[in-house]
N, C-alpha and C positions, 0 to 999 in steps of 0.2 A: 504493500500500500504506500510505500515511500516513493514509488515510481512516478515521475511527472506525468500529469494527465495530458498526454500529447495527442493520442488518438481516442476519439469519443464516438460511441455509437448512440444514435437516437432511434428508439423503437416506437413507431407510431408517428405518422407524418400528417396529422391533422393541423389545425391552426396553431396549437401550442407547440407540437413537435417541430413544425416547419420554422416557427419563430426561434426556438432553441437552436436548431441547426444553423440558422442564419447568423445569430450572434457568435456562435462557436467558430464558424468558418471565418468570419470577419476578424476574430481575435487570434487567428493563426493556428487553430487546431485542425487536425485532419478529422473530417467528420464523415461517418457512414450513416446515412439515413435508411432505415429499414421499415417497410410496410408491406402487408400482404396484398395491398392494392397497387397495381402499376400506375393507375391514374393518380393516386395520392402521391406516389414518388415523383411522377412527372410534374405534378402541381407544385411540389416543394422546390424542385429545380427552377421552375418558371418563376416562382415567388422570389427566390434568391437572385435570379437574373434581373428581375424588375427592381428589387430594392437596391441592388448595387448600381444599377444604371441610374437610378435617382440620385444616389450618392455622388456619382461622377458628374451628373448634371449640376449638382449644387456645389461642386468644387471640394467635396470632402475627401475624395480619393481620386487617384489617377486611373486611367483605363488599364494601365499595367497592373496596378494593385487589384483592380476588380477581377482581372483575368486570373490572378494568383488565387484570389478568394474562391472563385468558381471551380478552379482546379482542385481545391482542397475538399470539395463536397462531391461524394459519389453516393449512389442509391442502390438498393437491392431489395428483392422480395424474399430473401432467404436469411433467416436469423443467423446462420453460420457466418455471415459476413462480419459479425461482431467478434470473431475469434481473436483478433489482435488488439481489441480495444482495451484501454486502461480504465475506462469508465463507460458504463452503459446507463443511459437515462431512458426509462420507459414512460411513455405517455399514451398508453392504450386506454380504451374505455374503462370507466369506473366500475369494475366488477372484480371481486376476489378471484373468481374462476379464471377470468381472462388474464389477469395479472400473474396469478400463480402459475398458469400454464407457461407464460413467458419466462418467469424466473426458473422454473424447473428445467426448461429447455436450455437456458443460458448456463446452468450449472454444468452441463455436459459439453459446453462450447468454449467458454472463456477461461482464462487462467485463474488459478485459485486466489491470486491477489488482485484481480479486477474488481473494482468497486461497482456495486449495482445500486442504482438510485431509482426510486419510484417517484413519479410526479403527482401522486394522488393528493387530493386535498380533503378527502373524506374517509378513506379506509385506513385501517390500522397498519402502520409500518411494522410493528412488532409481529403481527399475525403473518404478514408477508415474509418477514425475515425468518420466522420460526419454521417455515415450510421450505427454506432454502438449505442447500448442503453446507453453505458457509454463512450463517446468519450474522456473523460479526462484520461482514462486508456490505450489508444491506442498510440503507438509510433512505430518508426522504429528501428530495430536492424540489421544492415547490416554487416554480416560477409563476408570474402573473401576466395576464394578457392585456394589451399587446406586449409581447416579450421584449421587443426592441425598445419600447418606451418606459416600461415599468421597472423601477430600480430595485424593488424588494425581491429577495429570495429567502425563503424559510428553509433552513437546514434542520432536518428532523432526525433526532437520534432515538433509538429504542434502547432498552436496557441491555441489549445484546451487541450494540454497535461498537466497533473498535474506534477509540478516539482518533487514531491516525487517519481513518477514513473521513471522519468529520473535518479534521484539519485540512485534508487535501481538497475536499470540495468547497470548503470555506475560502481557501486561497484562490481556487478557480473562480468562484463567484466574484471575488474582489478584482481579479484580473479582467473579468468581463465588464467591470465598471458598475457592478451591482452592490447592493447593501445587504450582506447576509445577516440574518437574525437566527440565532440558535434556539430551538424550541424542543419540547418533549413531545412524545407521541400521544396525541389525543385528537379526536375528529375535529376538523376545521382549523387545528393549530391556533395561531393567534389571529391573523387577519380575517380568515373566513369564519373562525369561531365567533368573532364579534359581528362580522358583516352579515352572515346568513340569518342570525337571529333577528336582526333589524329588518332584513328583506322579508322574512317570513311574517313579521308583524305587519309590515306594509301590505302584503298580500291579503292577510286576514282583515285588515282595515277596509281594503277595497271590497273584499267579498261581503263584508257586513253592510256595504253601501253607505258607509259613514261619510265618505268623500269620493269624488270622481278620481279616476286614474291621473288625469291632467293636474288636478289640484294637489293630490298627494305628491306627485313628482315635482311640481313647481314649488311647493312648500319646502321640501327638503333641499332643493337647489338654492332657493333664495333665502331661506331661513338659516341654513347651515353651511352654505358655500360649497356644496358638493357638486362634482362635475356632472353627475347624472342623478335623476330621480330613481327611487328603488324599483319601481315597476319596469321602467325602461332598462335598468341594469339587469333585472331578472331575465328580460327578453334577450339581452346581449349574452349573458352567461349561458342561457339555456334553461328553461323551466324544468326540464327533466333532470338536468345536472343538479340544479338547486334542490330538487326533491330528494335526490340521492344523498347529497351532502347532509341535508336536514335529517333524513332517516338515520344516518350514521351518528349524527350528533345526539339525536333523541335517544338512540339505543344506549349511548354512553352516559347521558346526563339525566334522562327521564324528566327533563325540564319541559313543561308545557310550551314554553316559548320556542322550543326547538321542534315540537310536533308539527310536521308539515301542514300548512293550511290546506283544507280540502280542495280549494280551487287549483292548487298546484297539481294535485292528482288528476283532477278533471281535465285541465288543459293538456297535461302530459299524455293521458290516455286517448285524448282526441287528436293527438298529433300536432297540437298548437304549442310548439315548444319554444317559440320566440323568433328572433331574426332568422335563424337558420331554416325555419319552416315557412317564413314569410308572414307568420301570424302568431301572436301570443297574447299578452295584455293589449298590445297595439297591433294594427295591421300595417304591413310593409309593402313596398312596390313589388317585391318578389322575394324568394328565398335568398338569404345572405345579404339582403339590402338593409341599409341603415336609414332609408328614407321612409317615413311613415306616410300613410295616405288616410284620408277620412273614411270612417266606417260608421256603423249605426250608433256607436257610442260617442262619437265626436260631438262636442257641444256646438250648438248652432251659432253662426256668426252674429246673430242679433243679440246674444247674451241673455241676461235675465229678462223675462217678460214682465210687463207692467210698468206703470209710471211711478216715479218716486215723488218725494216731497221737495220743495224748493229749499235750498240751503245757501244762505248768503253770509251768515255770521256763525262763528263757532266759539264755544266756551271750552277752555281746557282747565281742569281742576287739578292742582298740584304744583309743587315748586322744585321738584327734583330733576334729575337729568332726563328722565323719560318725558315728563310733562313739558320741559323746555324744548326738547327735540320735536315733540308732536306739534307744539305751538309754532315752531319755526317752519315745519313742513306745511302746515295750513296757510300760514302767512305768505310763504313763497309762492303758493299756488293761487294767491289773490284773494283769500278769504280775510274778512275782518275777524280778529281773534281777541277774545277776552281771556287773559291769563290770571286765574284767581288762586290765591294762596291763603294761608291762615292769617297772614298779616300783610300790610302794604309793603313792609320791608322785604319780606320773603318774595313777594311778587316782583318787586323791583330788582332783586338779586337774580331772579330767574330770567327776567328780560335782559339783564346785563350779560348773563351767560349766553343768551341767544346772540347778542351783539358781538361777542367775541367769536362765536362760531361763524357768523356772517363775515366778520373781518378776515378770518382765515380763508374763507371762500374767495374774497376779493383778492387777497394776497396771492392765491394760487391761480387766479385768472378764471375762476369758475362763475363769477358774477361781477357786474359792474358796481361801482360805488353808488350810482344812482339807484340800481335795483336793491342794493342793501338798505339804503335810506327809505325807499318805498315800503320794503318788507317790514322794517322796524316800526314804521308809522302805522302799520295795520294792527300792531299788537298793543293792547291796552291792559296794563297790569292793574289788578284789583285786590284789595285786602279782604274781600268777603264774597261769598257765593251769590249774594243778592244781585251782583252785576250780570248774572246769567238770565235776567228776566226776559230779555228779548232775543236770545240766541236761538238759532234754528237747530243746532246740534250741540249737545253738551257731552264732552269726553272726559271721563275721570281717569287720572293717573296718580292716585294716591297709594299709600302703603298697601301691600298685599296681605290685608287682614280683613276677613269677611265682615266683622262687626263694624269696622271703620267704613267699609264700602257701603254696607247697608244703611248706616246712619247718613252717609252722604247722599245716597239715592233718595232716601226719605225727604231730605231737605230739597233736593233737586225737584222732586215731585211737586212741592209747594211753591217753588220759585219759578221754574221754567213755564213758559206759556203753553197752552194746549197745542198739541201737534208737534212740539219739539221732540227730536230724537235723542234718547239718552243712551250713551255708550260707555261700557267699561273696558279698560285695557288689561284686565286680569289675564294672567298666563296659566292659572291653575285652579281658580275658584269657580264655583257654579254660577253662571250668568243668571240663571233663573232665580237664585237666592237674592241677587241684587234687584231683579225685576219685581219680585214679590214684596220688596220693601216699598214699592210705589203703588199708587192706585191706577197706574196705566202700564201694566206689564207688556202690553202689545207694542209699546214704543221703545222698549229696551232691547239692546243687542250688544254683542261683544265685538270690539275692534282691537285685536291683539297686534300691536306694533312690536317690532323687534329693535333691540338696542345696538347701535345708536340709530334713532328713528330717522334722522336726515339721510343716512347712508343706506340703511336696509330697505329693500324694495318690497318685502312681503308684509301683508296684513291678513291675518286670519279673521274672517267674518263669521261670528258665532251666533247662530239662530237658536232661540229656545223654542219650545213647543207653543209658546204664546206670541212670539214675535210676528208682527203684521207683515204681509207681503210687501206693502209699499215702503215700510221701514227698511227691509232687506234691500229692496231696489235702490233706495236712497243712499244707503251706505256703500253699496257696490259702486254706484255712480260717483260718489264723492271720493272713494278710494282711487278710482281711475283718474279723476281730475287732479288729485295731488301726486300723480305719477307713481303710484304704488301698484303692486300686483295683488288683487284680491283672490283669496281662495275661500270656498265655503265649507263649513263643517258644523256639526251639531254640538250641543252643549254637554260635553262629557270631559272628564279629567284629561288634561294634557293637550286637548284639541288634536291637531295633526303633528306638529313638529315635536313638542315635548313628549307626546305619547310614544313617538318612535325614537327620539334622541336619548331620553334618560334611562330607559332599560338597557340600551347599548352602553352608556357610561357606567351603569351599575354593574353590568357583566364584566367590564374592564377592571373594575375594582375587585371583583371576585377572583379574577385571574391572578392579580397580585397577592391577594389575601391567601390564595391557595399555593403561592410560590411557584406558579406555572411559568411566569415570565416577569421580567423587570419592567418598571415604569418606562424606562428609555426604549426598551425593545418593543413594547406595546405601542407607544407613541410613534416610533419609527415605522412599525408595521402598518399602522392605519394611515399614516401620511403617504408612505411610498406604495403600499399595496392597495389602499382603498381610495386614494385621492382626497383624503380629508385635509382641509386647510390647517387644522390643529389636531394633535393627538388627544385622546380622551382625558389624560391627566393634565395636559396643558389647559384644556377647555374647562375642566372641573375647577381648577385653581382660579381661572378668570371669572367664571360664573359665580363662584363662592360655594364652598362645600355645604354651608348651612342652607343656602337657597336650593342647591341640588337635592339635599336630603329632604327638605320640605316637599319638593315636587314629587320625589320618589315615594314618599309616604302617602301623598294624595293619590297617586296612581295605584299603589298597593291597596289602599282603602276602597277605591272605586271599583277595581276589577277583581280584587280578592284572589289574585293568582300568586301562589307561593313564589314563583320565579321573579316576581316584581318586588319582593321584600328587600328593603335596603340592605346592602352589604354591611355586616358588623364593623368592618374596618372604617367605612365612611362615618358610621355613627360614633365610633371611638374618637376619630379625629375631630369631629364637630364638638363632642363633649370636652375635648382637651383644648378647645379654642383655636384649633388650627383650621382656619376657614379659607385659606387660599392667599392670593396676592394681597388682599386688603388687610390681612393680619401679619403678612411677612412669612407665613408658613402655612402650607397645606400639604399636598403630596410632595412638594418640593419646598426648599427654603428660598427666600427672595431678600435682596438687599433692602433695608429700610430706607425710605426717602426722608 
């Protein structure tokens, strides 16, 4: 196993196998691509020819270098072509029987010191190794698609794996320009172990008709900065593949969050497996196309039916960062805004915060000085809610405490004129509880902005069972006018974003709690393997561990799923006062300002 990995065989030349062969050949390795299908082998050669031609066209390599790369790649339909390989990477279909057949055959073909790597992301590496004549040389090497672009490689050891084999493939991954993360053998490993639970919950949310596929995907892209929405990602991965991974995860964890949503089985058995089939959650131009086309579930261009109410002036209640940001958003969109706080001093301070924000926009060339002055002139700070007497829309952004919000709504009910829309920005509390504090629950709705409000494009519009249709239409129209993206959802804990985000964060904490992986490895895996802008522990420390724990408790209380119970480690850190960046210590320590 100390032999340099100069010659590498790749068994299975689908999308993943072809991608692995591509980066290995470009990195100077002799590569043998093996597949039982001659068409797959031919396609892999064509793909390498095309990718290297693009590299020449972009000036990244010379034509001479391209020809040397192509010469290093040969294909075969016979597994015996792997006889001289120092490393064999199998990426055949996710089936124990198929993979074990490959490993048994390789035992009689390759040298005893040849390393055998499985590309599985769902099956037990230990089980595959135990069936091999040399289990010490078997490990997992999990690349992510598209292989050429994704930096993460999970190096998976079993209790039987020789550390020298791990060291050899880790060095190889680094030489390929990848970021290797060492993990133990459990279904999903780190990245998929966290990702697929989230994808499964999104599928279940859609199946329950809680929100449309478009709104679920838009919410997670705009609310969390993800490159793709979960349902579009399931289509890309393959719904059948996702079901296989989740089945394996559930068999190991017995966590209901990993039990595949029934819709995944229905789509898989109907052959609607995603992009590769031309249809999954979405419909595509054809098999393997990335271009979606309208179908029976596509929302109509006209949007929400029905006329809304006229909104010319807006009241924003609160003096914190969120209230200031929301007031700024409305004022920039041309609305007259009353910004009311508990005192005139607090209201003036909030307006001063908006002035600083607008000044930064002017400095960065995003708006003119004249536009800044006009925006500020539209904002009237007030020291009491009585100033809301004539507003058409009242938006509360006070503390996330139900009693405080209910008291405020009871006051708004008495102050605001008949027909005024009353909105709460709560991220976790029941909107109906705020509505019932008034004598006009039909006028109450949720408008969940995301922080910082001026920058974040998403607004979750939360209807209760009592919200009037014209109130919903009004808020959708206003949200569009302030240049935000509205998504519709019902009044239940977490709405869309938090209901999908916080179980994922909680599961990351459980991974650390169980000593499966380190904070740094998990953050790296999710940024490089999942395309997340921040790792889960970076995000938890930014959000605040106390805030995160409160949301997780709300979700657990609402859905009563044991898998949603907050991780004890999170509870312990909060009890110790380690709340994240705001206290200087959370999962990590930070320099005090």
